[in-house]
mmCIF entry with sequence, helices, sheets and N, C-alpha, C, O atoms, coordinates in Angstrom:
data_MODEL
# 
_entry.id   MODEL 
# 
_entity.id                         1 
_entity.type                       polymer 
_entity.pdbx_number_of_molecules   1 
# 
_entity_poly.entity_id                      1 
_entity_poly.type                           'polypeptide(L)' 
_entity_poly.nstd_linkage                   no 
_entity_poly.nstd_monomer                   no 
_entity_poly.pdbx_seq_one_letter_code       MLVFYILKINQNWIRLNPVLFILNNNFLLKNTSIQLT 
_entity_poly.pdbx_seq_one_letter_code_can   MLVFYILKINQNWIRLNPVLFILNNNFLLKNTSIQLT 
_entity_poly.pdbx_strand_id                 A 
# 
loop_
_entity_poly_seq.entity_id 
_entity_poly_seq.num 
_entity_poly_seq.mon_id 
_entity_poly_seq.hetero 
1 1  MET n 
1 2  LEU n 
1 3  VAL n 
1 4  PHE n 
1 5  TYR n 
1 6  ILE n 
1 7  LEU n 
1 8  LYS n 
1 9  ILE n 
1 10 ASN n 
1 11 GLN n 
1 12 ASN n 
1 13 TRP n 
1 14 ILE n 
1 15 ARG n 
1 16 LEU n 
1 17 ASN n 
1 18 PRO n 
1 19 VAL n 
1 20 LEU n 
1 21 PHE n 
1 22 ILE n 
1 23 LEU n 
1 24 ASN n 
1 25 ASN n 
1 26 ASN n 
1 27 PHE n 
1 28 LEU n 
1 29 LEU n 
1 30 LYS n 
1 31 ASN n 
1 32 THR n 
1 33 SER n 
1 34 ILE n 
1 35 GLN n 
1 36 LEU n 
1 37 THR n 
# 
_struct_asym.id          A 
_struct_asym.entity_id   1 
# 
loop_
_struct_conf.conf_type_id 
_struct_conf.id 
_struct_conf.pdbx_PDB_helix_id 
_struct_conf.beg_label_comp_id 
_struct_conf.beg_label_asym_id 
_struct_conf.beg_label_seq_id 
_struct_conf.pdbx_beg_PDB_ins_code 
_struct_conf.end_label_comp_id 
_struct_conf.end_label_asym_id 
_struct_conf.end_label_seq_id 
_struct_conf.pdbx_end_PDB_ins_code 
_struct_conf.beg_auth_comp_id 
_struct_conf.beg_auth_asym_id 
_struct_conf.beg_auth_seq_id 
_struct_conf.end_auth_comp_id 
_struct_conf.end_auth_asym_id 
_struct_conf.end_auth_seq_id 
_struct_conf.pdbx_PDB_helix_class 
_struct_conf.details 
_struct_conf.pdbx_PDB_helix_length 
HELX_P HELX_P1 AA1 LEU A 2  ? LEU A 16 ? LEU A 2  LEU A 16 1 ? 15 
HELX_P HELX_P2 AA2 PRO A 18 ? LEU A 36 ? PRO A 18 LEU A 36 1 ? 19 
# 
_struct_conf_type.id          HELX_P 
_struct_conf_type.criteria    ? 
_struct_conf_type.reference   ? 
# 
loop_
_atom_site.group_PDB 
_atom_site.id 
_atom_site.type_symbol 
_atom_site.label_atom_id 
_atom_site.label_alt_id 
_atom_site.label_comp_id 
_atom_site.label_asym_id 
_atom_site.label_entity_id 
_atom_site.label_seq_id 
_atom_site.pdbx_PDB_ins_code 
_atom_site.Cartn_x 
_atom_site.Cartn_y 
_atom_site.Cartn_z 
_atom_site.occupancy 
_atom_site.B_iso_or_equiv 
_atom_site.pdbx_formal_charge 
_atom_site.auth_seq_id 
_atom_site.auth_comp_id 
_atom_site.auth_asym_id 
_atom_site.auth_atom_id 
_atom_site.pdbx_PDB_model_num 
ATOM 1   N N  . MET A 1 1  ? -6.795  -2.344 10.763 1.00 0.00 ? 1  MET A N  1 
ATOM 2   C CA . MET A 1 1  ? -5.493  -2.992 11.236 1.00 0.00 ? 1  MET A CA 1 
ATOM 3   C C  . MET A 1 1  ? -4.683  -3.549 10.106 1.00 0.00 ? 1  MET A C  1 
ATOM 4   O O  . MET A 1 1  ? -3.462  -3.404 10.046 1.00 0.00 ? 1  MET A O  1 
ATOM 5   N N  . LEU A 1 2  ? -5.420  -4.215 9.178  1.00 0.00 ? 2  LEU A N  1 
ATOM 6   C CA . LEU A 1 2  ? -4.691  -4.909 8.071  1.00 0.00 ? 2  LEU A CA 1 
ATOM 7   C C  . LEU A 1 2  ? -4.058  -3.890 7.184  1.00 0.00 ? 2  LEU A C  1 
ATOM 8   O O  . LEU A 1 2  ? -3.009  -4.152 6.596  1.00 0.00 ? 2  LEU A O  1 
ATOM 9   N N  . VAL A 1 3  ? -4.689  -2.676 7.059  1.00 0.00 ? 3  VAL A N  1 
ATOM 10  C CA . VAL A 1 3  ? -4.063  -1.569 6.181  1.00 0.00 ? 3  VAL A CA 1 
ATOM 11  C C  . VAL A 1 3  ? -2.720  -1.179 6.827  1.00 0.00 ? 3  VAL A C  1 
ATOM 12  O O  . VAL A 1 3  ? -1.720  -1.019 6.127  1.00 0.00 ? 3  VAL A O  1 
ATOM 13  N N  . PHE A 1 4  ? -2.699  -1.023 8.205  1.00 0.00 ? 4  PHE A N  1 
ATOM 14  C CA . PHE A 1 4  ? -1.364  -0.520 8.831  1.00 0.00 ? 4  PHE A CA 1 
ATOM 15  C C  . PHE A 1 4  ? -0.294  -1.718 8.508  1.00 0.00 ? 4  PHE A C  1 
ATOM 16  O O  . PHE A 1 4  ? 0.859   -1.409 8.205  1.00 0.00 ? 4  PHE A O  1 
ATOM 17  N N  . TYR A 1 5  ? -0.654  -2.946 8.569  1.00 0.00 ? 5  TYR A N  1 
ATOM 18  C CA . TYR A 1 5  ? 0.283   -4.033 8.342  1.00 0.00 ? 5  TYR A CA 1 
ATOM 19  C C  . TYR A 1 5  ? 0.807   -4.035 7.013  1.00 0.00 ? 5  TYR A C  1 
ATOM 20  O O  . TYR A 1 5  ? 1.987   -4.296 6.780  1.00 0.00 ? 5  TYR A O  1 
ATOM 21  N N  . ILE A 1 6  ? -0.109  -3.726 6.057  1.00 0.00 ? 6  ILE A N  1 
ATOM 22  C CA . ILE A 1 6  ? 0.235   -3.705 4.569  1.00 0.00 ? 6  ILE A CA 1 
ATOM 23  C C  . ILE A 1 6  ? 1.282   -2.499 4.419  1.00 0.00 ? 6  ILE A C  1 
ATOM 24  O O  . ILE A 1 6  ? 2.330   -2.624 3.785  1.00 0.00 ? 6  ILE A O  1 
ATOM 25  N N  . LEU A 1 7  ? 0.918   -1.403 5.021  1.00 0.00 ? 7  LEU A N  1 
ATOM 26  C CA . LEU A 1 7  ? 1.789   -0.189 4.863  1.00 0.00 ? 7  LEU A CA 1 
ATOM 27  C C  . LEU A 1 7  ? 3.148   -0.499 5.379  1.00 0.00 ? 7  LEU A C  1 
ATOM 28  O O  . LEU A 1 7  ? 4.125   0.001  4.819  1.00 0.00 ? 7  LEU A O  1 
ATOM 29  N N  . LYS A 1 8  ? 3.289   -1.311 6.436  1.00 0.00 ? 8  LYS A N  1 
ATOM 30  C CA . LYS A 1 8  ? 4.593   -1.643 6.995  1.00 0.00 ? 8  LYS A CA 1 
ATOM 31  C C  . LYS A 1 8  ? 5.312   -2.395 5.919  1.00 0.00 ? 8  LYS A C  1 
ATOM 32  O O  . LYS A 1 8  ? 6.479   -2.106 5.651  1.00 0.00 ? 8  LYS A O  1 
ATOM 33  N N  . ILE A 1 9  ? 4.645   -3.383 5.266  1.00 0.00 ? 9  ILE A N  1 
ATOM 34  C CA . ILE A 1 9  ? 5.313   -4.155 4.262  1.00 0.00 ? 9  ILE A CA 1 
ATOM 35  C C  . ILE A 1 9  ? 5.796   -3.289 3.153  1.00 0.00 ? 9  ILE A C  1 
ATOM 36  O O  . ILE A 1 9  ? 6.894   -3.461 2.625  1.00 0.00 ? 9  ILE A O  1 
ATOM 37  N N  . ASN A 1 10 ? 4.891   -2.279 2.782  1.00 0.00 ? 10 ASN A N  1 
ATOM 38  C CA . ASN A 1 10 ? 5.291   -1.316 1.722  1.00 0.00 ? 10 ASN A CA 1 
ATOM 39  C C  . ASN A 1 10 ? 6.553   -0.591 1.949  1.00 0.00 ? 10 ASN A C  1 
ATOM 40  O O  . ASN A 1 10 ? 7.323   -0.320 1.027  1.00 0.00 ? 10 ASN A O  1 
ATOM 41  N N  . GLN A 1 11 ? 6.772   -0.266 3.232  1.00 0.00 ? 11 GLN A N  1 
ATOM 42  C CA . GLN A 1 11 ? 7.935   0.411  3.532  1.00 0.00 ? 11 GLN A CA 1 
ATOM 43  C C  . GLN A 1 11 ? 9.156   -0.372 3.234  1.00 0.00 ? 11 GLN A C  1 
ATOM 44  O O  . GLN A 1 11 ? 10.187  0.233  2.939  1.00 0.00 ? 11 GLN A O  1 
ATOM 45  N N  . ASN A 1 12 ? 9.131   -1.739 3.289  1.00 0.00 ? 12 ASN A N  1 
ATOM 46  C CA . ASN A 1 12 ? 10.154  -2.576 2.944  1.00 0.00 ? 12 ASN A CA 1 
ATOM 47  C C  . ASN A 1 12 ? 10.292  -2.655 1.390  1.00 0.00 ? 12 ASN A C  1 
ATOM 48  O O  . ASN A 1 12 ? 11.372  -2.745 0.805  1.00 0.00 ? 12 ASN A O  1 
ATOM 49  N N  . TRP A 1 13 ? 9.074   -2.612 0.800  1.00 0.00 ? 13 TRP A N  1 
ATOM 50  C CA . TRP A 1 13 ? 9.067   -2.685 -0.712 1.00 0.00 ? 13 TRP A CA 1 
ATOM 51  C C  . TRP A 1 13 ? 9.794   -1.485 -1.365 1.00 0.00 ? 13 TRP A C  1 
ATOM 52  O O  . TRP A 1 13 ? 10.408  -1.590 -2.428 1.00 0.00 ? 13 TRP A O  1 
ATOM 53  N N  . ILE A 1 14 ? 9.680   -0.309 -0.640 1.00 0.00 ? 14 ILE A N  1 
ATOM 54  C CA . ILE A 1 14 ? 10.357  0.781  -1.287 1.00 0.00 ? 14 ILE A CA 1 
ATOM 55  C C  . ILE A 1 14 ? 11.803  0.560  -1.535 1.00 0.00 ? 14 ILE A C  1 
ATOM 56  O O  . ILE A 1 14 ? 12.339  1.012  -2.547 1.00 0.00 ? 14 ILE A O  1 
ATOM 57  N N  . ARG A 1 15 ? 12.457  -0.127 -0.634 1.00 0.00 ? 15 ARG A N  1 
ATOM 58  C CA . ARG A 1 15 ? 13.888  -0.476 -0.742 1.00 0.00 ? 15 ARG A CA 1 
ATOM 59  C C  . ARG A 1 15 ? 14.088  -1.446 -1.828 1.00 0.00 ? 15 ARG A C  1 
ATOM 60  O O  . ARG A 1 15 ? 15.103  -1.391 -2.523 1.00 0.00 ? 15 ARG A O  1 
ATOM 61  N N  . LEU A 1 16 ? 13.162  -2.343 -2.016 1.00 0.00 ? 16 LEU A N  1 
ATOM 62  C CA . LEU A 1 16 ? 13.373  -3.435 -2.944 1.00 0.00 ? 16 LEU A CA 1 
ATOM 63  C C  . LEU A 1 16 ? 12.931  -3.036 -4.338 1.00 0.00 ? 16 LEU A C  1 
ATOM 64  O O  . LEU A 1 16 ? 13.658  -3.297 -5.297 1.00 0.00 ? 16 LEU A O  1 
ATOM 65  N N  . ASN A 1 17 ? 11.817  -2.440 -4.487 1.00 0.00 ? 17 ASN A N  1 
ATOM 66  C CA . ASN A 1 17 ? 11.395  -2.083 -5.867 1.00 0.00 ? 17 ASN A CA 1 
ATOM 67  C C  . ASN A 1 17 ? 10.412  -0.955 -5.774 1.00 0.00 ? 17 ASN A C  1 
ATOM 68  O O  . ASN A 1 17 ? 9.254   -1.211 -5.444 1.00 0.00 ? 17 ASN A O  1 
ATOM 69  N N  . PRO A 1 18 ? 10.789  0.301  -6.045 1.00 0.00 ? 18 PRO A N  1 
ATOM 70  C CA . PRO A 1 18 ? 9.973   1.477  -5.892 1.00 0.00 ? 18 PRO A CA 1 
ATOM 71  C C  . PRO A 1 18 ? 8.745   1.319  -6.807 1.00 0.00 ? 18 PRO A C  1 
ATOM 72  O O  . PRO A 1 18 ? 7.636   1.724  -6.459 1.00 0.00 ? 18 PRO A O  1 
ATOM 73  N N  . VAL A 1 19 ? 8.970   0.735  -7.952 1.00 0.00 ? 19 VAL A N  1 
ATOM 74  C CA . VAL A 1 19 ? 7.741   0.616  -8.876 1.00 0.00 ? 19 VAL A CA 1 
ATOM 75  C C  . VAL A 1 19 ? 6.687   -0.316 -8.411 1.00 0.00 ? 19 VAL A C  1 
ATOM 76  O O  . VAL A 1 19 ? 5.509   -0.078 -8.674 1.00 0.00 ? 19 VAL A O  1 
ATOM 77  N N  . LEU A 1 20 ? 7.058   -1.414 -7.700 1.00 0.00 ? 20 LEU A N  1 
ATOM 78  C CA . LEU A 1 20 ? 6.044   -2.189 -7.102 1.00 0.00 ? 20 LEU A CA 1 
ATOM 79  C C  . LEU A 1 20 ? 5.416   -1.464 -6.035 1.00 0.00 ? 20 LEU A C  1 
ATOM 80  O O  . LEU A 1 20 ? 4.201   -1.587 -5.881 1.00 0.00 ? 20 LEU A O  1 
ATOM 81  N N  . PHE A 1 21 ? 6.117   -0.693 -5.246 1.00 0.00 ? 21 PHE A N  1 
ATOM 82  C CA . PHE A 1 21 ? 5.437   -0.001 -4.172 1.00 0.00 ? 21 PHE A CA 1 
ATOM 83  C C  . PHE A 1 21 ? 4.448   1.018  -4.719 1.00 0.00 ? 21 PHE A C  1 
ATOM 84  O O  . PHE A 1 21 ? 3.339   1.101  -4.190 1.00 0.00 ? 21 PHE A O  1 
ATOM 85  N N  . ILE A 1 22 ? 4.772   1.784  -5.723 1.00 0.00 ? 22 ILE A N  1 
ATOM 86  C CA . ILE A 1 22 ? 3.852   2.724  -6.382 1.00 0.00 ? 22 ILE A CA 1 
ATOM 87  C C  . ILE A 1 22 ? 2.558   2.027  -6.890 1.00 0.00 ? 22 ILE A C  1 
ATOM 88  O O  . ILE A 1 22 ? 1.429   2.478  -6.694 1.00 0.00 ? 22 ILE A O  1 
ATOM 89  N N  . LEU A 1 23 ? 2.831   0.911  -7.545 1.00 0.00 ? 23 LEU A N  1 
ATOM 90  C CA . LEU A 1 23 ? 1.546   0.239  -8.108 1.00 0.00 ? 23 LEU A CA 1 
ATOM 91  C C  . LEU A 1 23 ? 0.694   -0.306 -7.018 1.00 0.00 ? 23 LEU A C  1 
ATOM 92  O O  . LEU A 1 23 ? -0.534  -0.258 -7.080 1.00 0.00 ? 23 LEU A O  1 
ATOM 93  N N  . ASN A 1 24 ? 1.400   -0.869 -5.936 1.00 0.00 ? 24 ASN A N  1 
ATOM 94  C CA . ASN A 1 24 ? 0.501   -1.399 -4.769 1.00 0.00 ? 24 ASN A CA 1 
ATOM 95  C C  . ASN A 1 24 ? -0.083  -0.247 -3.931 1.00 0.00 ? 24 ASN A C  1 
ATOM 96  O O  . ASN A 1 24 ? -1.175  -0.392 -3.382 1.00 0.00 ? 24 ASN A O  1 
ATOM 97  N N  . ASN A 1 25 ? 0.642   0.928  -3.816 1.00 0.00 ? 25 ASN A N  1 
ATOM 98  C CA . ASN A 1 25 ? 0.069   2.045  -3.155 1.00 0.00 ? 25 ASN A CA 1 
ATOM 99  C C  . ASN A 1 25 ? -1.157  2.565  -3.775 1.00 0.00 ? 25 ASN A C  1 
ATOM 100 O O  . ASN A 1 25 ? -2.159  2.882  -3.134 1.00 0.00 ? 25 ASN A O  1 
ATOM 101 N N  . ASN A 1 26 ? -1.025  2.642  -5.120 1.00 0.00 ? 26 ASN A N  1 
ATOM 102 C CA . ASN A 1 26 ? -2.350  3.025  -5.878 1.00 0.00 ? 26 ASN A CA 1 
ATOM 103 C C  . ASN A 1 26 ? -3.405  2.177  -5.619 1.00 0.00 ? 26 ASN A C  1 
ATOM 104 O O  . ASN A 1 26 ? -4.496  2.652  -5.302 1.00 0.00 ? 26 ASN A O  1 
ATOM 105 N N  . PHE A 1 27 ? -3.218  0.889  -5.717 1.00 0.00 ? 27 PHE A N  1 
ATOM 106 C CA . PHE A 1 27 ? -4.300  -0.114 -5.343 1.00 0.00 ? 27 PHE A CA 1 
ATOM 107 C C  . PHE A 1 27 ? -4.716  0.065  -3.867 1.00 0.00 ? 27 PHE A C  1 
ATOM 108 O O  . PHE A 1 27 ? -5.891  -0.096 -3.535 1.00 0.00 ? 27 PHE A O  1 
ATOM 109 N N  . LEU A 1 28 ? -3.762  0.395  -2.989 1.00 0.00 ? 28 LEU A N  1 
ATOM 110 C CA . LEU A 1 28 ? -4.211  0.349  -1.673 1.00 0.00 ? 28 LEU A CA 1 
ATOM 111 C C  . LEU A 1 28 ? -5.112  1.660  -1.340 1.00 0.00 ? 28 LEU A C  1 
ATOM 112 O O  . LEU A 1 28 ? -6.008  1.678  -0.497 1.00 0.00 ? 28 LEU A O  1 
ATOM 113 N N  . LEU A 1 29 ? -4.731  2.701  -2.115 1.00 0.00 ? 29 LEU A N  1 
ATOM 114 C CA . LEU A 1 29 ? -5.488  4.001  -1.931 1.00 0.00 ? 29 LEU A CA 1 
ATOM 115 C C  . LEU A 1 29 ? -6.915  3.823  -2.462 1.00 0.00 ? 29 LEU A C  1 
ATOM 116 O O  . LEU A 1 29 ? -7.870  4.375  -1.915 1.00 0.00 ? 29 LEU A O  1 
ATOM 117 N N  . LYS A 1 30 ? -7.031  3.066  -3.503 1.00 0.00 ? 30 LYS A N  1 
ATOM 118 C CA . LYS A 1 30 ? -8.400  2.740  -4.029 1.00 0.00 ? 30 LYS A CA 1 
ATOM 119 C C  . LYS A 1 30 ? -9.213  2.028  -3.046 1.00 0.00 ? 30 LYS A C  1 
ATOM 120 O O  . LYS A 1 30 ? -10.363 2.379  -2.783 1.00 0.00 ? 30 LYS A O  1 
ATOM 121 N N  . ASN A 1 31 ? -8.586  0.957  -2.459 1.00 0.00 ? 31 ASN A N  1 
ATOM 122 C CA . ASN A 1 31 ? -9.242  0.103  -1.567 1.00 0.00 ? 31 ASN A CA 1 
ATOM 123 C C  . ASN A 1 31 ? -9.640  0.895  -0.221 1.00 0.00 ? 31 ASN A C  1 
ATOM 124 O O  . ASN A 1 31 ? -10.695 0.676  0.374  1.00 0.00 ? 31 ASN A O  1 
ATOM 125 N N  . THR A 1 32 ? -8.749  1.773  0.162  1.00 0.00 ? 32 THR A N  1 
ATOM 126 C CA . THR A 1 32 ? -9.001  2.535  1.354  1.00 0.00 ? 32 THR A CA 1 
ATOM 127 C C  . THR A 1 32 ? -10.194 3.501  1.235  1.00 0.00 ? 32 THR A C  1 
ATOM 128 O O  . THR A 1 32 ? -11.013 3.680  2.137  1.00 0.00 ? 32 THR A O  1 
ATOM 129 N N  . SER A 1 33 ? -10.209 4.095  0.057  1.00 0.00 ? 33 SER A N  1 
ATOM 130 C CA . SER A 1 33 ? -11.327 5.098  -0.210 1.00 0.00 ? 33 SER A CA 1 
ATOM 131 C C  . SER A 1 33 ? -12.614 4.320  -0.397 1.00 0.00 ? 33 SER A C  1 
ATOM 132 O O  . SER A 1 33 ? -13.661 4.907  -0.125 1.00 0.00 ? 33 SER A O  1 
ATOM 133 N N  . ILE A 1 34 ? -12.662 3.065  -0.829 1.00 0.00 ? 34 ILE A N  1 
ATOM 134 C CA . ILE A 1 34 ? -13.868 2.275  -0.889 1.00 0.00 ? 34 ILE A CA 1 
ATOM 135 C C  . ILE A 1 34 ? -14.301 1.981  0.541  1.00 0.00 ? 34 ILE A C  1 
ATOM 136 O O  . ILE A 1 34 ? -15.484 2.114  0.852  1.00 0.00 ? 34 ILE A O  1 
ATOM 137 N N  . GLN A 1 35 ? -13.398 1.592  1.410  1.00 0.00 ? 35 GLN A N  1 
ATOM 138 C CA . GLN A 1 35 ? -13.715 1.273  2.769  1.00 0.00 ? 35 GLN A CA 1 
ATOM 139 C C  . GLN A 1 35 ? -14.213 2.487  3.576  1.00 0.00 ? 35 GLN A C  1 
ATOM 140 O O  . GLN A 1 35 ? -15.089 2.357  4.431  1.00 0.00 ? 35 GLN A O  1 
ATOM 141 N N  . LEU A 1 36 ? -13.675 3.595  3.308  1.00 0.00 ? 36 LEU A N  1 
ATOM 142 C CA . LEU A 1 36 ? -14.104 4.840  3.975  1.00 0.00 ? 36 LEU A CA 1 
ATOM 143 C C  . LEU A 1 36 ? -15.550 5.275  3.586  1.00 0.00 ? 36 LEU A C  1 
ATOM 144 O O  . LEU A 1 36 ? -16.293 5.839  4.389  1.00 0.00 ? 36 LEU A O  1 
ATOM 145 N N  . THR A 1 37 ? -15.880 4.998  2.385  1.00 0.00 ? 37 THR A N  1 
ATOM 146 C CA . THR A 1 37 ? -17.219 5.455  1.883  1.00 0.00 ? 37 THR A CA 1 
ATOM 147 C C  . THR A 1 37 ? -18.368 4.522  2.383  1.00 0.00 ? 37 THR A C  1 
ATOM 148 O O  . THR A 1 37 ? -19.534 4.753  2.063  1.00 0.00 ? 37 THR A O  1 
# 
């Protein structure tokens, strides 16, 4: 549930700062893959 909430925030970040979104998205992908395993 928290991941979906973070993704919603990221959608707003895309408009504000694409670089921040990319950095945070990479971090999120790493965390997600850790959670999935």
